[in-house]
PLY file of the C-alpha trace (Angstrom):
ply
format ascii 1.0
element vertex 256
property float x
property float y
property float z
element edge 255
property int vertex1
property int vertex2
end_header
41.45 69.47 191.51
39.37 66.27 191.16
40.45 63.38 193.36
41.90 60.34 191.61
40.18 57.99 194.05
36.60 59.05 193.28
34.54 55.89 192.81
31.32 57.11 191.20
30.26 54.58 188.54
28.57 55.91 185.43
26.34 53.61 183.42
26.94 53.29 179.68
30.05 55.45 179.73
32.41 55.28 176.75
35.86 56.69 175.99
34.43 59.83 174.40
32.49 60.60 177.60
35.59 60.25 179.76
37.66 62.35 177.36
34.95 65.04 177.43
34.97 65.13 181.23
38.75 65.39 181.38
38.83 68.00 178.60
36.28 70.07 180.49
38.29 69.84 183.70
41.38 71.04 181.87
39.45 73.91 180.26
38.03 74.98 183.62
41.49 74.98 185.16
40.83 72.08 187.52
43.92 70.54 185.99
46.70 73.06 185.38
49.58 72.73 182.88
51.99 70.18 184.31
49.36 68.47 186.51
49.12 64.69 186.33
45.84 63.34 184.96
44.09 60.32 186.53
45.73 57.05 185.54
43.98 54.17 183.81
43.29 52.34 187.08
41.66 55.42 188.58
39.53 56.00 185.48
38.47 52.36 185.43
37.36 52.60 189.05
35.71 56.00 188.73
33.76 55.25 185.54
33.32 51.50 185.81
34.91 50.83 182.43
37.43 48.41 180.93
41.11 49.33 180.72
40.97 49.78 176.94
38.18 52.34 177.32
40.19 54.32 179.87
43.30 54.08 177.70
41.43 55.30 174.61
40.05 58.29 176.53
43.52 59.39 177.62
44.91 58.78 174.13
42.22 61.07 172.75
43.53 63.95 174.86
47.08 63.22 173.73
46.02 63.24 170.08
44.28 66.57 170.64
47.49 68.03 172.03
46.02 68.59 175.49
48.09 65.97 177.31
51.50 64.37 177.04
52.74 61.03 178.40
56.01 60.73 180.32
57.37 57.19 180.42
56.99 55.64 183.84
55.39 58.75 185.34
51.95 59.07 183.78
50.03 61.47 181.56
50.17 65.21 182.26
48.38 68.33 181.08
50.53 69.77 178.35
52.54 72.88 179.11
52.68 75.48 176.35
55.63 77.67 175.33
53.63 80.64 174.11
55.30 83.85 173.08
53.41 86.90 171.88
54.25 88.22 168.41
53.23 91.84 168.24
51.93 92.41 164.72
53.34 95.52 163.09
55.28 96.64 166.16
57.80 93.84 165.73
59.09 95.47 162.53
59.80 98.89 164.04
63.09 100.46 162.88
64.19 100.74 166.51
64.45 96.94 166.59
66.45 96.43 163.42
69.82 95.99 165.09
68.61 92.74 166.66
66.81 89.80 165.10
63.09 90.53 165.27
62.22 87.38 167.20
65.19 87.79 169.53
64.15 91.31 170.50
60.57 90.19 171.01
61.63 87.26 173.18
63.89 89.42 175.35
61.02 91.81 176.07
59.04 88.85 177.43
61.95 87.47 179.50
62.41 84.58 177.10
65.48 83.45 175.18
65.45 83.03 171.41
68.33 81.52 169.47
68.91 80.00 166.05
71.01 77.47 164.21
71.88 78.12 160.56
70.99 75.04 158.51
72.04 76.26 155.05
73.74 79.20 153.34
73.77 78.71 149.57
72.74 79.76 146.09
69.70 77.71 145.08
67.00 77.77 142.38
64.12 79.92 143.61
61.17 77.79 144.81
57.90 78.59 143.05
56.48 80.58 145.98
59.67 82.61 146.16
60.03 83.27 142.42
56.44 84.52 142.23
56.87 86.95 145.12
60.30 88.20 144.00
58.92 88.69 140.47
61.63 86.41 139.03
61.47 83.67 136.40
61.06 80.18 137.83
64.28 78.57 139.12
66.25 81.83 139.01
69.32 81.46 141.29
68.76 83.21 144.62
70.60 83.32 147.93
69.05 81.46 150.86
69.58 81.63 154.61
67.84 78.72 156.30
67.59 78.63 160.10
66.05 76.59 162.87
64.78 78.92 165.60
64.61 78.01 169.28
62.62 79.50 172.16
64.06 78.65 175.57
66.13 75.94 173.84
63.08 74.28 172.25
62.71 74.36 168.43
59.66 76.42 167.39
60.27 77.66 163.86
61.86 76.79 160.54
62.76 80.05 158.80
64.08 80.00 155.22
64.83 83.41 153.69
65.53 84.02 149.99
67.13 87.09 148.34
67.99 88.17 144.78
71.73 87.64 144.32
72.48 91.30 143.54
70.76 92.36 146.79
73.05 90.34 149.05
76.37 90.64 147.20
77.52 93.62 149.32
75.83 92.56 152.56
76.81 90.17 155.33
73.69 88.08 154.75
75.99 85.48 153.19
77.68 84.98 156.54
76.62 82.69 159.39
76.50 85.63 161.80
75.62 88.80 159.83
75.93 91.01 162.92
72.43 92.52 162.74
68.97 91.66 161.47
68.11 91.13 157.83
66.21 94.44 158.02
69.36 96.31 159.04
71.47 94.51 156.44
69.04 95.30 153.63
68.94 98.92 154.75
72.76 99.10 154.82
73.02 98.12 151.13
70.38 100.57 149.93
67.28 98.36 150.05
65.44 99.89 152.99
62.53 97.68 154.11
59.48 99.81 153.47
56.53 97.44 153.15
55.85 94.04 154.70
53.34 91.50 153.45
52.47 88.52 155.67
50.50 85.46 154.55
49.35 82.92 157.15
47.76 79.48 156.88
47.48 76.45 159.15
47.82 72.71 158.57
49.04 69.52 160.16
52.80 68.85 159.86
54.62 66.26 157.79
56.72 63.60 159.57
59.93 65.52 158.75
58.44 68.70 160.22
57.36 66.85 163.35
60.94 65.67 163.77
62.57 69.05 163.08
60.32 70.92 165.52
60.00 68.11 168.10
56.22 68.39 167.84
53.95 66.46 170.16
50.96 64.57 168.72
48.06 66.81 167.77
50.18 69.93 167.20
49.39 71.86 164.01
51.81 74.22 162.30
51.44 77.71 160.89
52.81 78.42 157.44
54.06 81.99 157.34
55.21 83.70 154.14
56.74 87.18 154.54
57.70 89.44 151.66
59.83 92.54 152.24
59.64 95.36 149.67
62.18 98.18 149.55
61.72 101.94 149.05
61.54 101.52 145.25
58.77 98.94 145.43
61.11 96.05 144.65
60.61 92.79 146.61
64.00 91.99 148.16
63.34 89.14 150.56
60.85 86.29 150.87
60.81 84.16 154.01
59.09 80.78 154.00
58.52 79.87 157.61
56.89 77.06 159.54
55.93 77.74 163.16
54.75 75.33 165.87
51.22 76.63 166.42
51.34 76.09 170.17
54.36 78.41 170.50
52.89 81.60 169.05
50.21 84.03 170.19
49.52 86.71 167.59
48.76 90.19 168.93
47.67 93.05 166.66
46.96 96.54 167.99
46.43 99.27 165.38
44.12 102.15 164.47
41.16 101.30 162.26
41.97 102.35 158.66
39.71 104.86 156.92
0 1
1 2
2 3
3 4
4 5
5 6
6 7
7 8
8 9
9 10
10 11
11 12
12 13
13 14
14 15
15 16
16 17
17 18
18 19
19 20
20 21
21 22
22 23
23 24
24 25
25 26
26 27
27 28
28 29
29 30
30 31
31 32
32 33
33 34
34 35
35 36
36 37
37 38
38 39
39 40
40 41
41 42
42 43
43 44
44 45
45 46
46 47
47 48
48 49
49 50
50 51
51 52
52 53
53 54
54 55
55 56
56 57
57 58
58 59
59 60
60 61
61 62
62 63
63 64
64 65
65 66
66 67
67 68
68 69
69 70
70 71
71 72
72 73
73 74
74 75
75 76
76 77
77 78
78 79
79 80
80 81
81 82
82 83
83 84
84 85
85 86
86 87
87 88
88 89
89 90
90 91
91 92
92 93
93 94
94 95
95 96
96 97
97 98
98 99
99 100
100 101
101 102
102 103
103 104
104 105
105 106
106 107
107 108
108 109
109 110
110 111
111 112
112 113
113 114
114 115
115 116
116 117
117 118
118 119
119 120
120 121
121 122
122 123
123 124
124 125
125 126
126 127
127 128
128 129
129 130
130 131
131 132
132 133
133 134
134 135
135 136
136 137
137 138
138 139
139 140
140 141
141 142
142 143
143 144
144 145
145 146
146 147
147 148
148 149
149 150
150 151
151 152
152 153
153 154
154 155
155 156
156 157
157 158
158 159
159 160
160 161
161 162
162 163
163 164
164 165
165 166
166 167
167 168
168 169
169 170
170 171
171 172
172 173
173 174
174 175
175 176
176 177
177 178
178 179
179 180
180 181
181 182
182 183
183 184
184 185
185 186
186 187
187 188
188 189
189 190
190 191
191 192
192 193
193 194
194 195
195 196
196 197
197 198
198 199
199 200
200 201
201 202
202 203
203 204
204 205
205 206
206 207
207 208
208 209
209 210
210 211
211 212
212 213
213 214
214 215
215 216
216 217
217 218
218 219
219 220
220 221
221 222
222 223
223 224
224 225
225 226
226 227
227 228
228 229
229 230
230 231
231 232
232 233
233 234
234 235
235 236
236 237
237 238
238 239
239 240
240 241
241 242
242 243
243 244
244 245
245 246
246 247
247 248
248 249
249 250
250 251
251 252
252 253
253 254
254 255
C-alpha cells in the first residue's frame, strides 16, 4: 500500500491527475475495500498542491462511487455488498417454496429479508397494463416490498397481478408462506415462461433515500413478466436494484 507520508512533488499536477493516481491504486488493489485513502494534508504534501485541489481529487472518487467519507475518520475505499444472481437457475422449481432472492442469498451465506410497503388494489401502471395485456388503469393487485441484503436495502420490488389470479391465493397477505411462484402454481397458474428486461440509469432523490445509496451509485431497472402454462401473463414485477449490490451470472447452453 502506498505510504501517506511520501513527499514527491509533481509539477503542474491538478485534481484530475491525483484522482487518476488514486483510482489506479484502487484498481490495482494497492488500496483494498475498507482501506483509508490519503488525507488532504498528505495529498498536498505528496503532490505539492493547494488544499482545494486535494479536496476536489478525493471528491471525484466519492462521486464515482469508489470512495466514501466517514465523519471524523477520513475517506475510505468503498466496500461492496455484491451478491450473485444466477440467471435462469434462480427460477428452478426446486426453489419455489422460498423467495427466489432469499434462497439465492442463503446459498452464498448471506441474509436476505424484506419489508412489505403496500398491499392494495391499484390502477395498473402503463408498463404493467401493457405486459398483462390489460386496458390502461385496470384495477390490479400489488405487493410492494423493500428488500434487504445483510440488513442493507438493495431493491425495491413491486409486483402486480390480475385480480382474478390472486383471489384464491395468499398473495394478498403480508406473509404468503411461500414464493409468488409457488402461490401462482397453487391456484392453477403455473409459471412457465419468464421474461426479464434490464436497463440502467442514475437514481432519483427518493430512490437514493429508499435504498440508502452512496453518491455515484447507479440503479438497475428490472421488469419481470411471468407467463403461465396457457400463455397468459399473470405477474409483472417492476424492480429497482442498487447496481453495486448485484452481479449477474448466466450459464446456459448455446441455443441452436
